[in-house]
N, C-alpha and C positions, 0 to 999 in steps of 0.2 A: 696320368698326366700325358700331354701330347708327346713329349720327348720319349716317353716309354713305349708309346704305341706307333711311333713313326716307322713307316715302311720305306726303305730307301732303294728297293729294287735290286739288291745284290744277293746272289745265292750264297748260302752258308759255305764257308771254305774250311778245309782242315786247318788246325792250329787255332790258337786263342786270339780272337779279335777283341779290341777294347769295347767297353760298354758304350752305348749311344751317349752322345753329348760329353764324351771325354776325348780331348784332342790326342792324337797320336804322340807318343814320346819320340824324341829325336834319335834315340838309340834303338838297337835291335840286332838280331842275329840273321834276319832274312830280309833281303830287299824285296822279294816277291810278296811276303806278308805285309811289310811296311807299305808297299804300293797299294794293297787292298785296304789297309787301314786309312791311308790318305784318300782313296776314292770314296770310301764309306763316309768319312768325315766331311768331305766336300759335298756329297749328295745329301747328307743329312742336314747340313746348314742351308743348302739350296732349297730343300723341301720345306724347311722351317720358315724361311723367308717368304716362299710362295704361300704358305698357309696363313701367314700374318696378313699379306696383302689380299688374300682371298676373303678376308672379312669385309672388304669394301664391296658393296652391292650395286654401286652406281659409278660408272666411269667418270662422271662429272666431278666426283669427289677427289679424283687424282689431281685436279687442277685448282682446287681450292687452296687457300693458304691460312689455315687456322692459327699457325704461329707465324707472325709477321716477319720474324727474324730468321726464318728458315724457308727453303724452297718448297713448292708444292710437292706432294707425294710422288708425282710422276718422275721427278728427278731421282729420288731415292730408289724407286723401283728399277730404274735403269742403271743407277750408279754402281751398284756392287758388281754387276756383270761387266761394265766398262772397266772397272778396276782390274779385273783379271787380264783383259786384253792389253791395257796400258802397261801393266807391270811386266807381262811376258814380252811385249814389244821392247820395252826399255832394257830388259835383260837379254835381248836378242835371241829369245827362244822361239819366237814366231816372227814372221816377216811381213805380214799384211793385216790390215784392219778388217773387222767384220762389217761395220757400218759407220762410215765417216761422220754422218750427220748426228746420229745418236751419241757417238763417242765424243764429239765436240760439245754437245749440249749437256751431257750428263757426266762429264769428267771432273770438273773443278767447281768448287763453290759449296762445300759441305758445311752444314750447320752454321758456325759462327766465325769463320775465318774473316779477318778484318778486310781482306780485299774482295769479299764476296759481294758482287753487285746484284741485289735482289730486285731491281726494277723490272716489273713484269714485261715492259716493252722490249727488253733486251733478249727475250727468249721466245723461240718458236717451238713449243713443246711437241714432241711426237705423239701420235695417237697411242692409246693404251695397247691396242692389238699389235701395233708395230713394235712396241717394247716387249710384249710377250713373245713375239716371233724372234726378236733379237736375243732375248734371254735364252730361248731354247737353242739357238745356234751356238751361243757362247757355252752353254752347258755341255753340248756335244763336243765342242772344240776342246774345252778344258778336260773333260773326261777322257778324250782320246790322248791328250797330252800326258795326263797322269799314267795312262796305260803304257805309253811308249817312251817316256823321258828316262834318261840315264842319270842315276844318282847312286851315291854310296852312303854307308852308315858309319858313324852317326851323321844325321843331317846337320849341315853347317849353314852359316848365313849366306854363303855364295852358291848354295845348291838350288837347282830348280824346285826341289821339294819345299824349300823354305818359302819360295814365292807362292806355292799352293797353300801352305799354312798361313801365310800372310793374307791371302785372299779370303780364306775361311774365317780367320779371326776378324778381318775387316768387315765381313758380312755379319758376323756375330755382333759387332758394335752397332751396325745399322739395323739389326733386328730390334735392338733396344731403343735406339734413338727414333726409329720410325714408329715404334709402338707408342712413344710419347706423343708424336704428332697425331697418330690415329686416335689417341685418347682425347685429343682436342677437337676432333671432328664432331659435328652434330651426329647423334646416335642414329638418326634416320638413314644415314649412309652406310650403316654397318649391320651385318647379319651374322649371328653366331654360327660358326661351322662345327661346333662341338669339340674343337681341339684346344680350346683355351679356357678351361674351367677355373673359376675363381674360388677363393675360400668362401664358405657360406657366410653371408652377410647377416650380422646381428647388430643391434644398436648398443650392445652391452659395453661397459667400460672394462679396463683391465681388472684382473682379479683383485678383490679388496684386500686379500692377504699379501698382495705385492704392492709395495710403495716404491716409487722411483727414487730410491735412496742413493746416496753417494757411496761408492765402494772404494776404499783406499787401494792404491797401486804403488808398490815400492819402487824406489829409484833403480835405474838399470843402465848399463852401457850396452848399446846395440849398434849393429852395423846395418845400414840400409843399402839396398842394391841387390839385384838378382845375380847370383854367382854365375860366372861364365860357363861353369860345368853343369848348370841346371838342365834337366832333361826335357824341358818344355819350351815351346816357342815364346819369345819375348819381344816386345817393342823396344826401340833403341833407348828410350828414356828410362827403362827399368835397369839397365846395366850400368856399371860403375860402382863407386864406393862412397859412402858417407858415414863416418863414425860419429855417433851422437851419445852424449850423456843425457838421460832423461831423469829429471828430478822427481821426487814424490809428487803425486797428484791424486785426486779423487775423481771418479767418473760415474755418471749415472748408470744405474743397473740396467735400465732398458733404454731403447730409443724413445724419444719424446713422442707420446701418443697424440692422437687428435684431441682426446679429452684434456691432456695437460696443456696443449697449445691453445685450446679454447679459453683457458684462463687468461692468457695474454690477449686474445681477441676481445673477451668480455671486459677486460680492464682498459680497453681503449688503446691498446698497444700500437695499432696502425695509425692512430691519430696523434700519437705522442712523439714529436720529433726528437726528444731527448734520448730515446732509445736507439735511434737510427744513425748510421754513419752518414757522411756527406753523400756518398754514392747512393746509399739507401734512400735518403731524402729525395734525390733526383729521380730515382726509380719510382718512388711513391707518387711524386708530382706528375710523372709521365703516365703511369698506369692507373692512378686513382684506386689502387688496391685497398681492400678493407678486410680481406681474408685470404687464405691460401688459394692458389690458382685452380685447384681441382675441387674446391668447395663451391657450393651455391646455397642461396637461402630462398626457398620456394614455399609459399603458402604456410609461412610460419615455422618451417622445418629446415634444418640444415641437411644438405645432400652432398654426396661425393661422387665425382665421375670416375669410374674405373675404366678398364680398357674398352668395354662395350656399352655399359649402361650407367645411368645415374642410380645410386642406391642411397638409402638413409645413411647419414654419416656414421661410419663404424668407429665409435669412440675408442675402441681398444686397438685399432690399427695405427701404425706410425703416421705422423703427419708428413706431408710431402711439400717442401718449400724450397726456395732458392737460398743461397748463402746469406743474402742481405736480410731476409726474414729470420733465418736461424740466428744470425748475429744480434738482431734486435731483441729476439726472445731472450738470448743469453744476458744482454744488458739489463733487461727487465728482471730476469731471474736473480741477477746480482743483488738487486735491491731487496728481493724477497728473502734471499738466503743470508744477506748481510755478509757477503764474501765475493771475491772476484770469480765470476763464472764466464766461461768462454767455450769455444769449440776446441776439440783436441787438435794437436799438431799431428803431422804424419808419423813422427817418431812415437808419440804417445799412443796413437792407434796401433802402431806396430807392436808395442809392448803388450797390449791387450790381445792382439791377434796371435802372438807367439805362445799364448796359453793354450791355444788349440794345437793339437799335435798332428792333425791330418791336413792334407791339402787335396785339391781336386784329383790328381792322378791316383791317390792312394785310398780315398775314402770309399767305403762300400755303398753308403748312402749319404747324401749331403747332410751335414749337421745343422743346417739352417735352410731357410726358404730361399734357395739359390739354385742356379743351373737348371731351372725348370723341372726340378725333381719333385716338387710338391704342389704348387699352385701357380696359376697364371694371374696372380694378384698378390697384394700384401696379405698379411694375416696378423692376428693379435700379437702385440709386442711381448707377451709372456708365453708364447708357444714354444720357442726353441731356446732352451737353456744351454749355455755354453760356458761351463765353469761357474764363476761368480757373476757372470753377466748373461744377458740375453742378446741375441742378434749382433754379436761382434762381426759376423759376416751374414749377409743375406737380408731379406725383406725389402729394405731400401738402401741405396747408397748413403753414406754419411759424409756430410760436408766437414772439411777440416780448415784450420787456420792457415795451413801451409800453401804457399804459392809453388806451382810446379817449376822446376828448373832441372838441368842435367846434373847428375852426380859427377864427382871427379872421375875422369876417364870416359865420360860420355862421348859417343861417336855416332854421327848420323848414319843411318843405313842408306847406301847410295841409291837404292831403288824406291825409297819413300822418304825423301828429304823433308817433306812438309807434314809429317805426322806429329812431331813434337816441337820443333823449333818455333813455329808461329805462336805457341802457347807460352814460351819463355819470356813473357812481356810484363809480368807483375800484375796481370789482370785476370789470370786463371787460377782458381783454387782447386786443390786436389780433392777428389771424392774417393772414399775408401770403402771396402767391404762388399761391394756388389749388391744387386737387387734380385728379386725373384726371377727376372728374365736375363740375368747376367750369365753367360755361358762361356765355355772355353777359357781363354786367357783372362777375361774379365773376372772369372771366379777364382783365380789363383792368388796365392799369398802375396806375390810381388807385383801385381798389376798396379799401374799408375795411370789414372785418367783425370783430366781436369776440364773444368768448364768456367766460362765467365760467371761472375757472381750473380748476375741477374737471370741466368738461364735456369730452366726447369728440366729436371730429369725425374726418374723414379727415385728421388733423393730426399732424405730427411736428415736427422742428426741426433747425436747424443751430446751431452755437455759435460765439461770437466770443471773442477774447482781447484785452484792452486793458491798458495800464499803469496806468490809474486805476480804483480799485475803486468809484468813484461811478458809478452807472448813469445814463447821459445821457438821462433822460426828463423831460418836463414833467409836473408833478403835475396831476391833475384839479382844476379850479377848484371849491372847495367851496361857493361862493356862487351862488345862482340869480341870473342877470344879465339874463334876459329881462324887460323892464319890465312887460309885462302880467301875468306870473306873480308878479313881485315885488310889484306893487300889490295883487293878490289876497291874497297871503300877509300883507301888512301890514293889509289890511282885516280879515282873519280873526284875526290873532295880534298885531298891533302894540299898543302900550301903550294906545291909545285904544279898542281893541276891547273892553276890559273895562268900559267905561262903561255905566251902566244904560240910557242912551238909544240905545245902538248897536243897529242893526237885528237883528244876529245874536243879541244878548242878549235882545232883546225877544221874538223868536220862541221862544227857549228858555224864557223865563219864562212865556209863554203856554202852551207845551206842558206845563210843570210844573203850571200851574194847572188845565189840563184833566184831568190825571191825578189830582191831589189832590182835585178835585171829583167824581171818579168817572165822568166822561164818557168816559174812555179807559182801556183796559187797559194794563198795564205790561209786557206780554210781549215784543212784537216790533215794531221800528220800522224805517222806510226813509227815508233822507235822499237823495232822488233829485236829481241835479244838485248834488252835495255840494261841488263846487269843491275847495278844498284842505283841507276837512274839519273846520272848527271846530265847526259845529253837530253833526256826527256824534259828535265827542268829548264834547260836552255831553250829547247824548242818551244816551250810554252810562252816564251817571250815573243816568238815570231808568228806562231800559228794560232788560229782561233780555238782549235781543239787538238789535243795531243793524247794519244794512247801510248803508254809504255808497257810492253808485254815481254815477259821472260818466262822460260820454262821452269826455272828454279825458284821454289817458294821462298827460300832464304833470301834471295835477292829482292823479291817483291816485298818481303817483310820490312826490309830496311827502307825501300822506296816509300812505303806507306808511313813508316815511323817518321821519316823526315818531313814528308808532306803534311801529315796530320798533327804530329806532336812537335815538330819544329827542331828536333835535336837528335843527333846520333853520336854514340861513343864507341870507340874500338881500341883494342890493344894490338899494336903493330910490332911484329918481331923486329928487334934491332940488332942483337948480337947474342948468339947462344940461347940461353934461357931468359935473357933480358928482353924487356918490352918497353915501348913508349906508349903512353896512354894519350889518345887523341880525341878531340871533341869538335864537332862541326854543328852549325846551326843553319836554319833556313835563312836567317837574317844575313849571315855571312855570304850567302849566295845572292843577296839583294832582294829576297822575298820577305817583306814584312808581314804578309798575309798568305794564307793557304792559296796556291794557284788553283782556282776552281775549274779552269779549263784543262787541267791535267788529270788523267785517269791512269791508274796502274792496275794491271791484272796479270794473273798467272795464266799461261797458255802455251800450247804447242804450235810453233810456227808452221808445221806441216798441216795442221788441222784446226784452224781457228774457229771460234764460234761465229755464227752468221753476222752478228752485229758489228764485227770488226771488218768493215768494208767501206768503200767510197773515199779512199784516201787520195789526196793531192800530192803527198810526199811520203815516201817510205825510206827509212835508213836501216841498214843491217850492217853494223860496224863489227868486224871480226867475228862473224857468225857462221859463215858457210862451212868452214872446216870443223865445226863443232856439232854438225847435224848428222842424223842417220840417213837422210836422203836429200842431198842439196838440190837436185833437179826438181824434185817434188815441191820443195820449199820455194824455189824460184817461180814455179807455176802458180803456187798459192799466192805469192806476193803480187804477181801480175794480175791475178783475178780480183784482187782487193784494191788495185790501183785504178784510178779514174783515167779515161783517155786524156792525153797531154799531161798526165801526172809524171812525177820524177822519182826514180829509184836510185838511191846512193848505196853502193856496196864497197866494202873494204875486206880484204882477205889475204892471208899469207900462204894459203893453200898448204898448210902443214897437216896433211892427211894422216889419220891414225886409225888403223884397222879396228882398234878396240871401240872407237866411236862411230866411224863410218865404214861399212863393209867395202872392201876394195872395188867390187863391181859397181859401187855407187859413187866412187870418186869422179870428179869432173875430168881430171887428168893426172899427170904424174906417172904415166906408164906408157909402154909401147903398144900401139894398135896397128896391126898389119905391118909390123916391122918398122913403123915410124913412131917418133916421139909424139905423144899427145899431151899437150900442156893444158893445165886448168884454165889459163888465161884465154887460150884459143877456143876452148870448148865453151867457156862462159859467153864469149862473143857470138859463137854460133847459136847457142840456145836463145839468148836475149835478142839477137839481131833479127829474129823472125817477127818480133812484135814491137821492137823499140829501136830508137836511134841513139848511138853513143855520142853524147855531147861533151864529155870531158873524161880524161884519163890521166893518171899520175901515180905517184907513190907516196905512201904515208908511213912514217916511222913511229912505232910505239915503244916507249921505254917503260917497262913494268917493274917497279921497285920491289925487291925481295926482302932486303934488310938495309941497314945503314950504308953498306959498302958494295952491294951487288944488285944487279937488275937483269931482266930478260928483255932483249931487244928483238923486235920483229919488223920486217919491211913488208908492208901491206900494199897489195895492188888495189888502187882506187879507181872505180869507174862510176860515171853518172849517166843514167839512161832516161830517155824520155819516151813514154809509151805513145805509140801512134794512135 
């Protein structure tokens, strides 16, 4: 297999290095040995990613969009390298970008995030050779960083080594998701490079001696959640605790094969609405699907698309479908078995998983078709026996009934706040077990990944039968419970926020007066650092088009939720452990319909995508002193502002070296023996290109709980670009 033959260009060193495709453990006795392990793992993942994209024989294919809900492959080719740069910058381990243009284009908008604007006109994609050159530069930069970074053992979440592992595991995810998109390309754009051998294809069914019978599983108390002392890298949603009682159930011995799923297709399952959920019916109406995504019917024969080629449908391989199709099959199967059939919950899958005694760090060879240790494709469902079942792990991911949410004690990692929280929306179901191409963290016992129910991965399913028709899952908490976000929501939308002396209302009133007096055009506005979006909503009443942009994904998540779904809920700290539960609606703001002229996006104000330009009005309310380079930010804003456009700034100049390096402060220090104030420096910077048309002070009262608040006095300036 490719992973076994991979050459990563590192000379053998004394001491025992881990096997290829096994991530370094967090612990160890030698920093120098751990550094070599990290370097080898980084280079190994990098080479594997390059090998995957090397399958593409025509640069034109990088710009096609075989999956309409995902970016062209050129985005993903650049994205994993950009990720390293962004996270090292955010952690203040490096201090300059490698390529501003590529890093603004290939940074945000992965897969299926709800704020991902996939309109082709919004992107000016770089040339493939430009991205190749960029990737080589980043590879060298990261390699040098690993060679020279200071870290100690064990590796903890605040270590630079954690960021390297984060980048490696992030690239591992995109090895898999990019392979799904490549699998959707016309095969004329692909050439086999000999490094991705599939299982020999036959048309045979699973062994006749093996029936997909239901195997009883006894009730058990289990604890979900990756222990904090686990010795491998983990994503934030894996940590925490959830104690669950799992009742008796029965589970299918194998994954559902193409042959077994064919019975559903032949029975007219895709044409029978009774088997489909409401969401499934909508998906069917949109896609007109009549069979699984990777099947086709040509010249009287069923075919299946694998990574590189179409092959005669291998009946013994697991079927690959989305959740909606798997759920419809289970509903059909319920009638066949005359008992309640459904997908397993996360806890039920975990009970089965715990019958395997080994995990990635400890196995000598993968006990299933996983971690690229066997094939670069699926294989028959009766190949890897694991106790009483086959393929508890490996072959294809397994859809579950469980919606992803954080466990008790969940904490967002500060350097990757948009990994998990955007999926805590009730629309993402967990997939478990890993596939043939799942490596690193994806192949470990405690991994937790989720996708929207209509999306396709290398994913199939097994089914369970229980005596109770109530699906044993915990509903996603609909209330925002993180105190910092809840306080911001209350500041923007709580009952007090409508008061005329509220800072948000004051900046909106000032904006309206600027427009009414003719000092500002009404065409296009930008609310940069928009937080959870109140000012953006208000600006949409004034301007023809409004963009609300914030660096923090959790903020944009709430903006989109209110805009598109019309409702937000949050739990506000009131006293000690007590909370008050609040609910706001779009209608309360006076919007009976979705404001179509309002767009929200995640972005870095220092390095915005090219389409965010040509503004008549830009507001940055309480933003400057939360930036890593305020002067670069001001230069960016001026470049995006039209001549005669207006820039409105408010700031308390509360500089913090943990956020803004001291040499980047606008003021607040002595220069040449004299006091340099931020206010004076701001006027000096902007005075070169703008006229100061208004100046004043704006007070912000930020509620912390029922009896306390944080007050800031913000310097307010209004500038008109010459």
